[in-house]
A tleap script that builds the chain and sets N, CA, C and O, in Angstrom:
source leaprc.protein.ff14SB
mol = sequence {
  NMET LEU LEU GLN ALA PHE LEU CYS ARG ASP
  GLN CYS ARG SER GLY ALA LYS GLY SER ARG
  ARG VAL VAL GLN PRO LEU GLY ARG TYR CYS
  ASN GLU CYS TRP LYS ALA GLU ARG ALA THR
  GLN ASP ARG VAL ILE THR LEU PHE ARG ASP
  GLU LEU GLU TYR ARG TYR LEU GLY ASP TRP
  THR ASP ARG VAL GLY ASN SER ASN VAL GLU
  GLU PRO ILE GLN SER GLU CYS LEU CYS ASN
  ALA GLY TYR ASP ASP LEU GLN ILE SER ARG
  ALA ILE TYR LEU LEU ARG ILE GLU ALA ASP
  ASN ARG HIE CPRO
}
set mol.1.N position { 1.299 -0.966 0.057 }
set mol.1.CA position { 0.208 -0.082 0.242 }
set mol.1.C position { 0.934 0.973 0.260 }
set mol.1.O position { 0.587 2.104 -0.081 }
set mol.2.N position { 1.667 0.729 0.545 }
set mol.2.CA position { 3.201 2.933 0.249 }
set mol.2.C position { 2.737 2.874 -0.753 }
set mol.2.O position { 1.761 3.592 -0.974 }
set mol.3.N position { 3.099 2.242 -1.491 }
set mol.3.CA position { 4.383 2.531 -2.688 }
set mol.3.C position { 2.965 2.252 -3.949 }
set mol.3.O position { 3.131 2.338 -5.165 }
set mol.4.N position { 1.576 1.901 -3.238 }
set mol.4.CA position { 0.526 2.731 -4.064 }
set mol.4.C position { 0.568 3.805 -3.951 }
set mol.4.O position { 0.510 4.646 -4.849 }
set mol.5.N position { 0.695 3.991 -2.652 }
set mol.5.CA position { 0.003 5.568 -2.627 }
set mol.5.C position { 1.503 6.102 -2.218 }
set mol.5.O position { 1.450 6.541 -1.069 }
set mol.6.N position { 2.879 6.216 -2.800 }
set mol.6.CA position { 3.704 7.590 -3.359 }
set mol.6.C position { 3.316 7.390 -5.145 }
set mol.6.O position { 3.277 8.325 -5.945 }
set mol.7.N position { 2.968 5.416 -5.585 }
set mol.7.CA position { 2.635 6.116 -6.828 }
set mol.7.C position { 1.381 7.353 -6.670 }
set mol.7.O position { 1.542 8.508 -7.065 }
set mol.8.N position { 0.653 7.057 -6.290 }
set mol.8.CA position { -0.996 8.339 -6.514 }
set mol.8.C position { -0.396 9.702 -5.210 }
set mol.8.O position { -1.230 10.398 -4.630 }
set mol.9.N position { 0.422 9.785 -5.071 }
set mol.9.CA position { 0.769 10.672 -4.300 }
set mol.9.C position { 1.836 11.315 -6.178 }
set mol.9.O position { 1.416 12.341 -6.713 }
set mol.10.N position { 2.374 10.980 -6.469 }
set mol.10.CA position { 3.240 11.554 -7.522 }
set mol.10.C position { 2.175 12.074 -8.642 }
set mol.10.O position { 2.276 13.207 -9.112 }
set mol.11.N position { 1.088 11.117 -9.059 }
set mol.11.CA position { 0.475 11.583 -9.909 }
set mol.11.C position { -0.695 12.349 -10.060 }
set mol.11.O position { -1.230 12.878 -11.035 }
set mol.12.N position { -1.019 12.269 -8.618 }
set mol.12.CA position { -2.746 13.480 -8.415 }
set mol.12.C position { -2.071 15.043 -7.989 }
set mol.12.O position { -2.259 15.884 -7.110 }
set mol.13.N position { -1.369 14.903 -8.924 }
set mol.13.CA position { -0.446 16.784 -7.990 }
set mol.13.C position { -1.428 17.111 -9.225 }
set mol.13.O position { -1.703 16.469 -10.238 }
set mol.14.N position { -1.899 18.525 -8.678 }
set mol.14.CA position { -2.428 18.602 -10.151 }
set mol.14.C position { -2.055 20.960 -9.903 }
set mol.14.O position { -1.484 21.598 -9.019 }
set mol.15.N position { -2.937 21.490 -11.522 }
set mol.15.CA position { -1.975 22.298 -11.782 }
set mol.15.C position { -1.805 23.746 -9.914 }
set mol.15.O position { -2.449 23.499 -8.894 }
set mol.16.N position { -0.950 24.888 -10.012 }
set mol.16.CA position { -0.344 25.817 -8.738 }
set mol.16.C position { -2.241 26.181 -9.147 }
set mol.16.O position { -3.029 25.905 -10.052 }
set mol.17.N position { -2.258 27.113 -7.558 }
set mol.17.CA position { -2.759 28.288 -7.393 }
set mol.17.C position { -2.198 29.216 -7.010 }
set mol.17.O position { -2.146 29.471 -5.807 }
set mol.18.N position { -1.800 29.742 -7.656 }
set mol.18.CA position { -0.428 30.612 -7.342 }
set mol.18.C position { 0.638 30.091 -7.921 }
set mol.18.O position { 0.962 29.817 -9.076 }
set mol.19.N position { 1.459 29.955 -6.121 }
set mol.19.CA position { 2.393 29.023 -7.105 }
set mol.19.C position { 3.047 27.787 -6.164 }
set mol.19.O position { 4.214 27.438 -5.985 }
set mol.20.N position { 2.098 27.414 -5.778 }
set mol.20.CA position { 1.662 26.741 -4.873 }
set mol.20.C position { 1.357 24.914 -5.486 }
set mol.20.O position { 0.906 25.038 -6.625 }
set mol.21.N position { 1.412 24.016 -5.273 }
set mol.21.CA position { 1.212 23.184 -5.660 }
set mol.21.C position { 0.298 22.206 -4.991 }
set mol.21.O position { 0.824 21.584 -4.068 }
set mol.22.N position { -1.311 21.855 -5.327 }
set mol.22.CA position { -1.632 21.259 -4.451 }
set mol.22.C position { -1.210 19.535 -4.415 }
set mol.22.O position { -1.305 19.489 -5.641 }
set mol.23.N position { -0.984 18.683 -4.198 }
set mol.23.CA position { -1.186 17.691 -3.195 }
set mol.23.C position { -1.855 16.444 -2.723 }
set mol.23.O position { -0.965 16.108 -1.942 }
set mol.24.N position { -2.717 15.541 -2.613 }
set mol.24.CA position { -3.172 14.767 -2.293 }
set mol.24.C position { -2.395 14.106 -1.152 }
set mol.24.O position { -1.165 14.098 -1.110 }
set mol.25.N position { -3.219 13.532 -0.194 }
set mol.25.CA position { -2.131 13.335 1.327 }
set mol.25.C position { -1.792 11.378 0.316 }
set mol.25.O position { -2.135 10.677 -0.636 }
set mol.26.N position { -1.178 11.437 1.142 }
set mol.26.CA position { -0.772 9.986 1.084 }
set mol.26.C position { -1.596 8.993 1.891 }
set mol.26.O position { -1.922 9.219 3.056 }
set mol.27.N position { -1.988 7.661 1.095 }
set mol.27.CA position { -2.354 7.238 1.131 }
set mol.27.C position { -4.582 6.945 1.083 }
set mol.27.O position { -5.421 6.055 1.221 }
set mol.28.N position { -4.457 8.562 0.764 }
set mol.28.CA position { -4.963 9.214 -0.813 }
set mol.28.C position { -5.470 8.687 -0.921 }
set mol.28.O position { -5.640 7.859 -0.025 }
set mol.29.N position { -6.615 8.584 -2.726 }
set mol.29.CA position { -6.596 7.427 -3.695 }
set mol.29.C position { -7.563 8.588 -5.005 }
set mol.29.O position { -8.698 8.915 -4.658 }
set mol.30.N position { -7.151 9.011 -6.116 }
set mol.30.CA position { -7.611 10.249 -6.713 }
set mol.30.C position { -8.422 8.695 -7.927 }
set mol.30.O position { -8.078 7.612 -8.401 }
set mol.31.N position { -9.694 9.677 -7.890 }
set mol.31.CA position { -9.477 8.001 -9.173 }
set mol.31.C position { -9.596 7.946 -10.316 }
set mol.31.O position { -10.737 7.776 -10.747 }
set mol.32.N position { -8.791 8.033 -10.994 }
set mol.32.CA position { -7.951 8.549 -11.843 }
set mol.32.C position { -6.291 6.626 -11.204 }
set mol.32.O position { -6.024 5.687 -11.954 }
set mol.33.N position { -5.706 6.835 -9.777 }
set mol.33.CA position { -4.921 6.534 -9.805 }
set mol.33.C position { -5.262 5.161 -9.210 }
set mol.33.O position { -4.399 4.284 -9.245 }
set mol.34.N position { -6.545 4.902 -8.631 }
set mol.34.CA position { -7.179 4.284 -8.100 }
set mol.34.C position { -8.013 2.912 -9.465 }
set mol.34.O position { -8.362 1.787 -9.107 }
set mol.35.N position { -8.117 3.314 -10.597 }
set mol.35.CA position { -8.571 2.922 -11.484 }
set mol.35.C position { -7.085 2.369 -12.064 }
set mol.35.O position { -7.361 1.591 -12.977 }
set mol.36.N position { -5.669 2.451 -11.909 }
set mol.36.CA position { -5.256 1.738 -12.351 }
set mol.36.C position { -3.365 1.434 -11.999 }
set mol.36.O position { -2.254 1.464 -12.528 }
set mol.37.N position { -4.248 1.084 -10.425 }
set mol.37.CA position { -3.324 -0.222 -9.531 }
set mol.37.C position { -3.914 -0.609 -9.677 }
set mol.37.O position { -3.512 -1.773 -9.663 }
set mol.38.N position { -5.696 -0.610 -10.047 }
set mol.38.CA position { -7.224 -1.538 -9.860 }
set mol.38.C position { -6.436 -2.562 -11.037 }
set mol.38.O position { -5.858 -3.646 -10.953 }
set mol.39.N position { -6.768 -1.520 -12.279 }
set mol.39.CA position { -6.564 -2.457 -13.689 }
set mol.39.C position { -5.037 -3.193 -13.511 }
set mol.39.O position { -4.990 -4.117 -14.323 }
set mol.40.N position { -3.300 -3.069 -12.437 }
set mol.40.CA position { -2.414 -3.501 -12.770 }
set mol.40.C position { -2.714 -5.352 -11.488 }
set mol.40.O position { -2.346 -6.520 -11.369 }
set mol.41.N position { -3.684 -4.227 -10.841 }
set mol.41.CA position { -3.805 -6.006 -9.669 }
set mol.41.C position { -4.204 -6.669 -10.366 }
set mol.41.O position { -3.708 -7.791 -10.475 }
set mol.42.N position { -5.593 -6.156 -11.378 }
set mol.42.CA position { -6.517 -7.913 -12.473 }
set mol.42.C position { -4.813 -8.075 -13.327 }
set mol.42.O position { -3.942 -8.516 -12.577 }
set mol.43.N position { -4.572 -7.900 -14.107 }
set mol.43.CA position { -4.058 -8.562 -15.195 }
set mol.43.C position { -2.987 -9.101 -13.961 }
set mol.43.O position { -2.804 -10.253 -14.352 }
set mol.44.N position { -2.291 -8.982 -12.892 }
set mol.44.CA position { -1.443 -9.745 -12.159 }
set mol.44.C position { -2.342 -10.397 -11.467 }
set mol.44.O position { -2.100 -11.571 -11.748 }
set mol.45.N position { -3.100 -10.384 -10.842 }
set mol.45.CA position { -4.017 -11.605 -10.821 }
set mol.45.C position { -4.823 -12.080 -12.362 }
set mol.45.O position { -5.292 -13.214 -12.270 }
set mol.46.N position { -5.026 -11.504 -13.550 }
set mol.46.CA position { -4.580 -13.002 -14.070 }
set mol.46.C position { -3.192 -13.084 -14.706 }
set mol.46.O position { -3.413 -12.792 -15.882 }
set mol.47.N position { -2.188 -13.265 -14.609 }
set mol.47.CA position { -1.234 -13.729 -15.351 }
set mol.47.C position { -1.148 -14.964 -14.084 }
set mol.47.O position { -0.405 -15.881 -14.435 }
set mol.48.N position { -1.696 -15.142 -12.835 }
set mol.48.CA position { -1.160 -15.774 -11.498 }
set mol.48.C position { -1.691 -16.797 -12.221 }
set mol.48.O position { -1.259 -17.885 -12.599 }
set mol.49.N position { -2.665 -16.244 -12.325 }
set mol.49.CA position { -3.985 -17.755 -12.774 }
set mol.49.C position { -3.583 -18.799 -13.349 }
set mol.49.O position { -3.228 -19.925 -13.000 }
set mol.50.N position { -3.840 -17.532 -15.476 }
set mol.50.CA position { -4.270 -18.278 -16.371 }
set mol.50.C position { -3.389 -18.477 -16.752 }
set mol.50.O position { -3.417 -19.210 -17.741 }
set mol.51.N position { -2.086 -18.020 -16.298 }
set mol.51.CA position { -1.306 -18.861 -17.000 }
set mol.51.C position { 0.088 -18.958 -16.261 }
set mol.51.O position { 1.122 -18.830 -16.917 }
set mol.52.N position { 0.113 -19.134 -15.206 }
set mol.52.CA position { 1.167 -19.665 -13.535 }
set mol.52.C position { -0.243 -21.206 -12.742 }
set mol.52.O position { 0.131 -22.203 -12.125 }
set mol.53.N position { -1.121 -20.998 -12.934 }
set mol.53.CA position { -2.081 -21.681 -12.447 }
set mol.53.C position { -1.879 -21.993 -11.243 }
set mol.53.O position { -1.500 -23.012 -10.665 }
set mol.54.N position { -2.196 -20.938 -10.933 }
set mol.54.CA position { -1.989 -20.508 -9.430 }
set mol.54.C position { -3.622 -20.515 -8.747 }
set mol.54.O position { -4.698 -20.139 -9.212 }
set mol.55.N position { -3.295 -21.032 -7.636 }
set mol.55.CA position { -5.469 -21.059 -7.357 }
set mol.55.C position { -5.619 -20.019 -7.048 }
set mol.55.O position { -4.718 -19.639 -6.301 }
set mol.56.N position { -7.226 -18.441 -7.494 }
set mol.56.CA position { -6.615 -17.259 -6.860 }
set mol.56.C position { -7.901 -17.938 -5.579 }
set mol.56.O position { -8.540 -18.988 -5.637 }
set mol.57.N position { -7.914 -16.264 -3.924 }
set mol.57.CA position { -8.621 -17.190 -3.339 }
set mol.57.C position { -9.556 -15.897 -3.215 }
set mol.57.O position { -10.660 -15.850 -2.672 }
set mol.58.N position { -8.834 -14.817 -3.868 }
set mol.58.CA position { -9.785 -13.460 -3.753 }
set mol.58.C position { -9.236 -12.044 -3.105 }
set mol.58.O position { -8.103 -11.581 -2.978 }
set mol.59.N position { -10.239 -11.680 -2.837 }
set mol.59.CA position { -9.668 -10.693 -2.322 }
set mol.59.C position { -9.995 -10.821 -0.946 }
set mol.59.O position { -11.092 -10.866 -0.389 }
set mol.60.N position { -8.758 -10.876 -0.475 }
set mol.60.CA position { -8.711 -10.917 0.999 }
set mol.60.C position { -8.113 -9.712 1.856 }
set mol.60.O position { -7.414 -9.886 2.854 }
set mol.61.N position { -8.588 -8.080 1.179 }
set mol.61.CA position { -8.208 -6.895 2.413 }
set mol.61.C position { -8.719 -6.385 3.507 }
set mol.61.O position { -8.363 -5.531 4.319 }
set mol.62.N position { -9.910 -7.294 3.327 }
set mol.62.CA position { -10.555 -6.499 5.025 }
set mol.62.C position { -11.117 -7.881 5.629 }
set mol.62.O position { -12.223 -8.073 6.132 }
set mol.63.N position { -10.138 -8.725 5.459 }
set mol.63.CA position { -10.571 -10.359 6.303 }
set mol.63.C position { -9.888 -10.373 7.552 }
set mol.63.O position { -8.729 -9.983 7.410 }
set mol.64.N position { -10.270 -10.776 9.102 }
set mol.64.CA position { -9.739 -10.611 9.410 }
set mol.64.C position { -8.521 -11.507 9.688 }
set mol.64.O position { -8.451 -12.280 8.732 }
set mol.65.N position { -7.389 -11.793 10.682 }
set mol.65.CA position { -6.178 -12.555 10.784 }
set mol.65.C position { -5.705 -12.016 8.942 }
set mol.65.O position { -5.243 -13.082 8.534 }
set mol.66.N position { -5.605 -11.124 7.872 }
set mol.66.CA position { -4.810 -10.749 7.003 }
set mol.66.C position { -3.889 -10.974 7.080 }
set mol.66.O position { -3.496 -10.504 8.148 }
set mol.67.N position { -3.125 -11.465 6.587 }
set mol.67.CA position { -1.126 -12.428 6.337 }
set mol.67.C position { -0.713 -11.758 4.226 }
set mol.67.O position { -1.025 -11.825 3.037 }
set mol.68.N position { 0.027 -11.291 5.090 }
set mol.68.CA position { 1.211 -11.151 3.332 }
set mol.68.C position { 2.232 -12.786 3.374 }
set mol.68.O position { 3.182 -12.966 2.612 }
set mol.69.N position { 1.653 -14.073 4.672 }
set mol.69.CA position { 1.914 -15.488 3.909 }
set mol.69.C position { 0.571 -16.251 5.458 }
set mol.69.O position { 0.273 -16.190 6.651 }
set mol.70.N position { 0.237 -16.935 4.022 }
set mol.70.CA position { -1.297 -17.870 4.783 }
set mol.70.C position { -0.215 -19.615 5.023 }
set mol.70.O position { 0.033 -20.527 4.235 }
set mol.71.N position { 0.161 -19.378 6.491 }
set mol.71.CA position { 1.017 -20.399 7.669 }
set mol.71.C position { 0.294 -22.087 6.435 }
set mol.71.O position { 0.860 -22.570 5.454 }
set mol.72.N position { -0.995 -22.491 7.044 }
set mol.72.CA position { -2.140 -23.175 6.716 }
set mol.72.C position { -2.102 -23.592 4.788 }
set mol.72.O position { -1.404 -24.462 4.268 }
set mol.73.N position { -2.159 -23.537 4.748 }
set mol.73.CA position { -2.348 -22.614 2.855 }
set mol.73.C position { -0.304 -23.541 2.550 }
set mol.73.O position { 0.284 -24.588 2.279 }
set mol.74.N position { -0.134 -22.066 2.889 }
set mol.74.CA position { 1.839 -22.886 2.473 }
set mol.74.C position { 2.472 -24.633 2.868 }
set mol.74.O position { 3.232 -25.430 2.318 }
set mol.75.N position { 1.389 -24.592 4.517 }
set mol.75.CA position { 2.426 -25.773 5.348 }
set mol.75.C position { 1.436 -26.912 5.031 }
set mol.75.O position { 1.468 -27.974 5.654 }
set mol.76.N position { 0.396 -26.612 3.864 }
set mol.76.CA position { -0.435 -28.043 3.038 }
set mol.76.C position { 0.702 -28.065 1.376 }
set mol.76.O position { 1.310 -29.118 1.185 }
set mol.77.N position { 0.881 -26.988 0.393 }
set mol.77.CA position { 1.453 -26.678 -0.214 }
set mol.77.C position { 2.200 -28.178 -0.330 }
set mol.77.O position { 2.132 -29.118 -1.122 }
set mol.78.N position { 3.193 -27.788 1.293 }
set mol.78.CA position { 4.585 -28.245 0.612 }
set mol.78.C position { 4.737 -29.628 1.013 }
set mol.78.O position { 5.485 -30.556 0.703 }
set mol.79.N position { 4.030 -29.497 1.592 }
set mol.79.CA position { 3.128 -32.109 2.895 }
set mol.79.C position { 3.404 -31.585 1.594 }
set mol.79.O position { 4.465 -31.352 1.015 }
set mol.80.N position { 1.918 -31.422 1.188 }
set mol.80.CA position { 2.077 -32.160 -0.504 }
set mol.80.C position { 3.063 -33.139 -1.336 }
set mol.80.O position { 3.425 -34.234 -1.768 }
set mol.81.N position { 3.213 -31.099 -1.087 }
set mol.81.CA position { 4.952 -31.363 -2.023 }
set mol.81.C position { 6.056 -32.538 -1.720 }
set mol.81.O position { 6.780 -32.918 -2.641 }
set mol.82.N position { 6.171 -33.117 -0.376 }
set mol.82.CA position { 6.461 -34.202 0.207 }
set mol.82.C position { 7.746 -33.670 1.198 }
set mol.82.O position { 8.617 -34.423 1.634 }
set mol.83.N position { 7.665 -32.146 1.464 }
set mol.83.CA position { 8.281 -31.864 2.444 }
set mol.83.C position { 8.514 -32.038 4.017 }
set mol.83.O position { 8.231 -30.904 4.401 }
set mol.84.N position { 8.821 -32.690 5.043 }
set mol.84.CA position { 8.612 -33.005 6.135 }
set mol.84.C position { 8.420 -31.288 6.941 }
set mol.84.O position { 8.616 -30.156 6.500 }
set mol.85.N position { 7.879 -31.888 8.498 }
set mol.85.CA position { 8.081 -31.029 8.964 }
set mol.85.C position { 9.228 -29.215 9.200 }
set mol.85.O position { 8.977 -28.030 8.975 }
set mol.86.N position { 10.435 -29.961 9.738 }
set mol.86.CA position { 11.413 -28.954 9.692 }
set mol.86.C position { 11.623 -28.593 8.333 }
set mol.86.O position { 12.515 -27.765 8.144 }
set mol.87.N position { 10.893 -29.103 7.158 }
set mol.87.CA position { 11.475 -28.205 5.958 }
set mol.87.C position { 10.562 -27.178 6.137 }
set mol.87.O position { 10.943 -26.009 6.200 }
set mol.88.N position { 8.670 -27.688 6.283 }
set mol.88.CA position { 8.242 -26.040 5.865 }
set mol.88.C position { 8.013 -25.312 7.380 }
set mol.88.O position { 7.187 -24.415 7.549 }
set mol.89.N position { 8.697 -25.733 8.221 }
set mol.89.CA position { 8.948 -24.324 9.267 }
set mol.89.C position { 9.602 -24.000 8.866 }
set mol.89.O position { 9.391 -22.797 8.710 }
set mol.90.N position { 11.021 -24.445 8.248 }
set mol.90.CA position { 12.048 -23.090 8.008 }
set mol.90.C position { 11.766 -22.511 6.279 }
set mol.90.O position { 12.259 -21.422 5.983 }
set mol.91.N position { 11.168 -23.095 5.473 }
set mol.91.CA position { 11.068 -22.568 4.327 }
set mol.91.C position { 9.950 -21.123 5.393 }
set mol.91.O position { 10.269 -19.968 5.672 }
set mol.92.N position { 8.653 -21.901 5.715 }
set mol.92.CA position { 8.353 -20.205 6.414 }
set mol.92.C position { 8.437 -19.355 7.852 }
set mol.92.O position { 7.840 -18.471 8.466 }
set mol.93.N position { 9.366 -20.065 7.938 }
set mol.93.CA position { 9.639 -19.464 8.277 }
set mol.93.C position { 10.967 -17.703 7.591 }
set mol.93.O position { 11.074 -16.548 8.003 }
set mol.94.N position { 11.549 -18.370 6.630 }
set mol.94.CA position { 12.329 -17.483 6.209 }
set mol.94.C position { 11.531 -16.712 5.321 }
set mol.94.O position { 12.230 -15.860 4.772 }
set mol.95.N position { 10.257 -16.673 4.939 }
set mol.95.CA position { 9.720 -16.700 3.905 }
set mol.95.C position { 8.217 -15.397 4.492 }
set mol.95.O position { 7.347 -14.797 3.860 }
set mol.96.N position { 8.577 -15.462 5.903 }
set mol.96.CA position { 7.602 -14.820 6.728 }
set mol.96.C position { 8.996 -13.233 6.984 }
set mol.96.O position { 8.950 -12.013 6.825 }
set mol.97.N position { 9.897 -14.090 7.373 }
set mol.97.CA position { 10.856 -12.787 7.469 }
set mol.97.C position { 11.006 -11.483 5.537 }
set mol.97.O position { 11.175 -10.263 5.561 }
set mol.98.N position { 10.883 -12.245 4.397 }
set mol.98.CA position { 10.277 -11.697 3.483 }
set mol.98.C position { 9.582 -10.732 3.127 }
set mol.98.O position { 9.640 -9.635 2.571 }
set mol.99.N position { 8.745 -11.609 3.715 }
set mol.99.CA position { 7.441 -10.918 2.795 }
set mol.99.C position { 7.554 -9.945 4.643 }
set mol.99.O position { 7.773 -8.761 4.386 }
set mol.100.N position { 7.474 -10.135 6.043 }
set mol.100.CA position { 7.515 -9.011 6.792 }
set mol.100.C position { 8.715 -7.598 6.265 }
set mol.100.O position { 8.637 -6.401 6.542 }
set mol.101.N position { 9.784 -8.352 5.414 }
set mol.101.CA position { 10.948 -7.186 5.495 }
set mol.101.C position { 11.735 -7.275 7.093 }
set mol.101.O position { 11.643 -6.089 7.413 }
set mol.102.N position { 12.172 -7.701 7.820 }
set mol.102.CA position { 11.937 -8.305 8.826 }
set mol.102.C position { 13.784 -9.118 8.791 }
set mol.102.O position { 13.802 -10.134 8.097 }
set mol.103.N position { 15.479 -8.668 9.580 }
set mol.103.CA position { 16.158 -9.907 8.874 }
set mol.103.C position { 16.254 -9.204 10.038 }
set mol.103.O position { 16.061 -8.062 10.457 }
set mol.104.N position { 17.009 -11.419 10.827 }
set mol.104.CA position { 17.219 -11.395 11.984 }
set mol.104.C position { 19.152 -10.187 12.179 }
set mol.104.O position { 19.643 -9.981 13.289 }
savepdb mol mol.pdb
quit
């Protein structure tokens, strides 16, 4: 969302009133930026779903407990692929560190 907000902030500058430029506050989208962002998200979803054969689980933006890493789903996939519990635990740990951008 921060990247989206930065993009929107840069794209939503309107003409100056006097010598001041009007910039939309960070985190609030103008209609044109939101449409462009939504179109990009739809293209990415289509790529992953149709070309790479990923299962699309829907828009979980407002879902309670939403996370960058869905551990139960990831664990099940790795288990079905033949990985043992230690390997699964380590993979999810490393994935969570990267997804949350935290490094020990």
